[in-house]
N, C-alpha and C positions, 0 to 999 in steps of 0.2 A: 412605565415601570421599570423601573431601576433594575429589576434581578433579570433582564431577558436573556443575559447570556449561560442564565442555568438550565434554561430550556432546550432540551434537544429541536432534531431537527419536528418530529410529528408536533409537539408542543408550540412550538414559534407558529408554525403553519396555521395553528388551533386560532393561536393568539390574533394573528394577522389577520384572520377568514372573518373571525368573529369583530374585527376591532377595536378589539381592546389595545392595539399599538398600532402600526405601521409597518410596513417594509422600509420605508425612510428614516424611521425612528429607530426598527431594529437596524439598521445598518448603522448608520450616527453612531448608535451606543454601541455595539460591537469594532468599530473601527479606531472610536475613541479606546477601547481597552483591547485592543491591538499597538497602536499607540501607543498605552501609559505601559507595557508589558515587553516593551520594545529590545531592552538587554534578556528577552528569551532567545533573541535570534528567529523567530518561525519566519518572518515576512521576509522579503526581500523587495516587493514591488509592491504600492497602490496608485488606484486613479482617484480619487475621491470623487469626481466630479461623472466619469462616468459609473462609477458605481450609485451614486445619488440619481444618476440619470434611470438607470435600468431600475431602482427602484420604487421612484415617482411611475413609471411606466406600469410594473406589477401591483400597485397600490390603483390604477386606474382598470389595468383588468378586474380587481376584485368589484369596483365599485359596480363596474358593469356587470355584474354577475357570475363572472368567470370561477371556477372552483379547479386545483389541481394541487396534488399532496403538496409541493415545491413551490407551487406561487407565492412569490415575495421573500421566501428563507434568504438570507444570506449564507453563501458558500464561498470558501475557498481551492484554487487547484496548485498542486503542485509544480514545481516550475519545468517541468518536463513538459508539459503541454504547451501546445502555443495559442497567442491570443492576440487578440487584434486592440485590444483594449488596455494592454500592458503588455511591458516589453519581456521578452523569454531569453533567458540565460541559460540552462539547466544546470545553473550552478557555475557557469563556468567562466572566466576571463573571456574567452574564446568567441565568447555571442555575447557578450557586456555590451548593451546599448542596442540589440537587435528588435525587434518589433514585425511579429510577424503581420501578413495582410489578411492574416482568416484565420478561424476558430478551428482547433482540433474537434472531430466530431464529438468526444464527451464532454467539451466545453459547450459548443452548439446544443448538445441535445439536451443537458440540465440548462441551458440557459430558455432555449422552446418552452420548457416546461414552466418556466417566469421563475429559475433559481436565477440572486441577483449574486454575480462575485465580490467579491473585497477585496482580492488582491492575490500575488504572488507568493508560492510556500519556499523555504529554505529548502534546497536537499543535497545529499552530495552528485559530485560534481559528474553528470551524464550519468544519474545515481548508479552511482559505481562504490558501494562501501556499505557498513554495517554501521556505524555508531553517526552519519551525519556528521564528522571532522572532515569529510574532502570536501566540502562546497568550498569555493574560492573567496567567500565573500565574509563569510564567517562562521562559525562553528552553534550549532543549536544548541539549546541546552533542556532536558528534561525536568518540568516541570515541579516532578517528586522530590526534585535533589537536583538543584543548579549546576553541580560538579559533577554531575553525571550526563553521559549522552543518552538520547532521547531513541536512540536505534534509527537504520538506516537503510535503504537511502529515504524514505519517504518519513523524515525527521520530522521535518518544519509541520507537513502535515499532524501529523502526530500529539508534536506537542502544543500547534495549536486547538486540538480539539482535548487535549488534557487539560487545560489551559481556561478553558472555558472563552476563546478566542475568540471563539467559529462554533456554529454547533455538528458542521461534516465538514467534508476534504476530500479531493482526490488524490490518490496515492497509485503507485504502479509499483508490481513484483515482477522481477526476476528471477531474483533467486530468494526468493522471502521478505522484499523491502514496505509490503503492507502488513505482513502479519507477525516480521518481529519488532517493529517501532511502535504494532499496535500494543505488544506483550509488555515492552518495556514501558507504554504511560501510561498501560492500566485504562485501553479503550480498545472497540472493536474493528475490526476491518476483514474483510473476503475479497480475496483474487479470485476470482471466477474461472471459470474452464479458460483455456484459453485459443483464444476465435471468441470470445462474447460480445467483448467490447473494442471499438475497433482502434486502430492504434493509427488511423490516421490523426495527421500533425500531432505527433509524441515521438519524441524526439529521441532516434532511435539507439539503442543498448546493444542489444543482441536480439534480433529483427526474430527469433524460434522460440524466445522466454517471453517477452515485453508483455506485459499486459495491465491494462489499469484496473481500480479496483476501486468502492468508497471506503471510506475512514470516520464512522460517525461511534456514539457513545453506547450504541445500542444496535443487534441485532435486527430492532425494527426497522430503526431509523437506514442502515445501512440494506434494506429492501425496500425501503420506497428508492435508494436514492440510485442501486444498480436497475431497477426496472426502467428507471429514464434511461442509464446512460445503455442499457446492454442491446445487443440489434445485429442483427446485418448491415453490413457497409461495401458492399463485395465489390462495389463501381470503383472505389478510392482506397480499399488496404484487399489486399488480395489473400490475408490469412485470415482476412472476417471470417465466422461462420454464416452458410448460409441456413441459419436457425433463428424460428421467430423469438421474437420480445415475448417477455413472460411479466408474469406480477407475483414477483417475489415476495410479497406481504400475503399470499393468497390464504397461505398454509398457516401462519405464524399464530398462535392461542389457541390451533384445535390439535385434538389427540391425534396420535396416528393410527389408520385404519383398523380398525378392530379394538384397540385402548379406549379408556376410559378418562373422566376430566379426570381423578384420584391420581391417576398413574396413563399421564399423556403421550408418556414415551414408551408402554408396552411393546414389547416385542422388537424393541429395537437393539441389534448389535453391535457393541462395540470394541473393534478389535483396539486391542494392544500389542505394538509392535516393541519383542524384548528387546532389538536394537535402539530403541529410544527411552531408556529406562536402565540401563549400565552405569557401568562405573564413569562415563563422559560425562554424567547429567551431577550438577549440586546437588546435596540432600536438600536445602532449602525450597527448592525449582520440584522432584518429584515427590516433596512432602502436599504441596501446594494443588500437584496436578493430580495426589490420589485423594484429596482432601475434595476436589471438582466430580473425580468418576462417581464417587460414594455419593453426591447427590444423584446423582445419575441415573444411579442403583434406587436412588426413593424414589425417582419419577417414571420407574418400572423397566429400565434400561438392563440389560445382561452386557458382562464383561467377557473379551474371547482373547484371548492369547493368541498372538499370528507372530507370522518376522517376517520384516523387509530386506532382506539377506544381504542383499547387496547397497544398503543406506551409508558404508561405508564408502562407498565407491563415488557417490553421489559430488562430492566434493572436487577430488579430479580431473572427473568426467565436465563438471559443471568449467571447477575451471580452465577448460579447453575451448571447450565449446563456445564458451560467453566472448573470453575474449579477442576468441579469433573474429567473430560477426561484430564484434567492436571495433578492431582495426579496419575491418571492411568499411564498418557503418562511419567511422569521424576521418575517413581518410577526404571526406569531404568539406571536412574541414580544414581550407589552407592559405586562407590569406587573403582569395581572386573575389569573389562574388558577393561575400560577406562575411561579417565577423571581425574577429583582430588579425591585425596587418600590420608584419614588424614596422619600426621608422624607418632600419636602417640595414641596405640589401645589396648582394652585388648583382646577383642575377635570377632567375626563376627561381632556382632550386634552393638558392641560398635563401631568397623569398619565404619558404615555404620550410626552411629548417627553420627558419628563426622564430615565426609566425607559431607555429607551434610548438616550438622549444618553451618561447616566451608565454604562453594561453594557459596550455594543457597542464594544471596538474601534477604531481610525482605517481599518483595512485591511475589513472588515465592512462601519462605516459607506461606507466608499468604494466597493463593491460594490452596495451596497443603490441608491444613489444614481443608480448606472452604470447601473442593474437598473429602476429608477422609470420613469429617462428614458428609454430607450429601447422601454418597454411604453407609455409616454404619446399622450394622442389626437396624430395625426399625424405619429408618431413609428414607430409600430410595425411600418408595411410598408417603409418604410424602412432601418430596421436590424434589429430581430429575426426579420421575416419573411424578409428578405433574407440575413441569417446563415442562418437553416434551410434555404434556397433551395442555399448555398452546401455547406454539412453533408455535403447530400444527394450533390453534384460528389465531396466529398473522401470519399467514401464508396465511389462509382464508380472513384475512381482506384486505388483498392484493390484493388478487383475486375476490373480490367483488369490489375495489378500481380500478379494471383496467377494470371494466363493463362499467366507467365513463370515462376513460383518456386511456391516451395513454401511457404517462410518466408520473410520479410524482415530483413533485420539492420541495426546501424548504432550509434551512439552513443545514449544515454541521456541526455545531459544535453551544451551545448556545452564546458562546462568542471567543473575537478574540484571539490568544495565549496568556498566561498567565507567569506572572514572574516565571522561575528557582526556584525552591525551594518551593514556596508559598501553594503547596497541598499535599504535602510532607507528612504532619503530619496527612495531612484528605482525607484516602482514598476513604472515600465515595462523596468527591467532586470531586474527579478524575473518579469514576465510572458516575457522571452523569452528565461527560461531553460528552458521548458516547448518551445519551440518545435520537439525531436521525438519529444516524447510527447501531447501534443496531440490532433495528427487521427486517433491511433489508437484516442483515447478516443470523438471524435466519430464516428467511422463504428461505434463499440459493439466493436470487433476485441478479441481476447487477445494480452494483449503482456508480456512477463516483462523483466524484469533480469537479470543472469548477472555476478558479477564474472569480469573478464577481467585486473587487472594491476594497476599503479599508474603515476599522471601524477605533475603537479607537487604538489614536496612532500611526494612520498611519498603521496600520498593517493590512495584506492580510484577506481578506472573500471570502468563497469558498461557488460556488451557489451546492448544491446537486441534482443529479440527477437518478432516479430510475426506472427501465426497469422491464419489467415480463421478464420473463427465457427465454433466448437464445437470448435476442434482445438488445446484446449489441451493431453490425452493427447501428441500429437505435438510439441507447444511443450519440454514438459517432458521430452520421450526427447531431443530433441535437444541440450537444457541435461543433462542428465544425461550422455549421452556424452560431453560438452565436458569436465564436472567429471570424467568417469574419469581422463580424459586429463590432467588438471590438478590442482592445489591452490589455486590463487587463493581457492576457498569457503573453506578449511578456515584461511585465517589469521586470526591474531588480532589487535588493538590492543597495542601495549608496555603494561605493567600491565593484563592483564586477563584 
């Protein structure tokens, strides 16, 4: 089959199970495509021998009569997850050449379901960025326009899925790093409730915010991946929720309770925060989102005006809490046990300084310095503690909103993807791009991006859907109903 790259997760799994192709053939086909489009910058590492060995093992399981939704399907992992068979760099020179002795829980669980790892995907260094131009190795290019960013920090994952180099990929979301690149690249991505997916083996940026999630072309494919990824891991991850795994595909294609096949979302109340539709959002983005919401009304949903009054505060709160946690987490990268070590130094302190200065990029250094400052004596109460208090108020805003609605909707980002390098010299402009995603992360709520159309320059625009805690299944059901009625998620960039 020469069109294997056009198939999503479910389609490829079916083709392999029905012997129309094999896992080995699928892996070889996608590896060849990844290398043919290497200038996109989506991949950082391959291990063809390990990939084909896993594909042969999957084919053997299929021959023995085994069936799982992911058996034999090639996937790829953001280079923030540690992996035995591939190097892990977190997009940083300080981890160049590092190879983990174990797999992250998310990687292990997908592998147990028979998924085949194709390689490691590029990302902003330590997941710090909104454009994937903070990678220490190369920027990732948006396949819809290679002069533009794919979003960040999971830009490699988003670009690879959008360019049909892989049917799905893992990503991580600290302040929007699954949803924003999914929006910029015209794919589907979901950040589950904080603690749903284990953080064990995920290189830490901000421990109280980091969360793994799937990125694919459709809500249906994301549901398959999330069903395998999620579940308690309390023995290895203290932030893992002791909440049973679910089948997130169970509600897909079914009308809501009390609704009909003609109006599958009848009774669904979609809240529209007035803060998400103000002057800070580009007109082309608002128009695209409004058109998607009109489609939801046709499916039976009702639009409700709500308010999330502390949305503006999410940026200063996030950029105090996240750097503070980053400064603590990244203190372990000192050139002693692993990673980059300076070639010349006078003493231990000099080795620390030179190793970190040489190997950390400017954005990482900036956030470490901010984080160290807000945690320092005399400033902890004024900054970090105050930010945590406001974080609780932001979470309360969402709970008040959910008394009036079932799902919250709005844009993912204020604009479509910008040109590579356009905001490199203006960190604050980069930070403002996360205005609509940060509050969801601070509250620990599940959120997703669904392809909703195109804006300026023919670039994709995503619709953000936010649910209450543990409502991933309902979110995916809501997104799937929209995708059954539209075809935005099936569009591919020209040339891919």
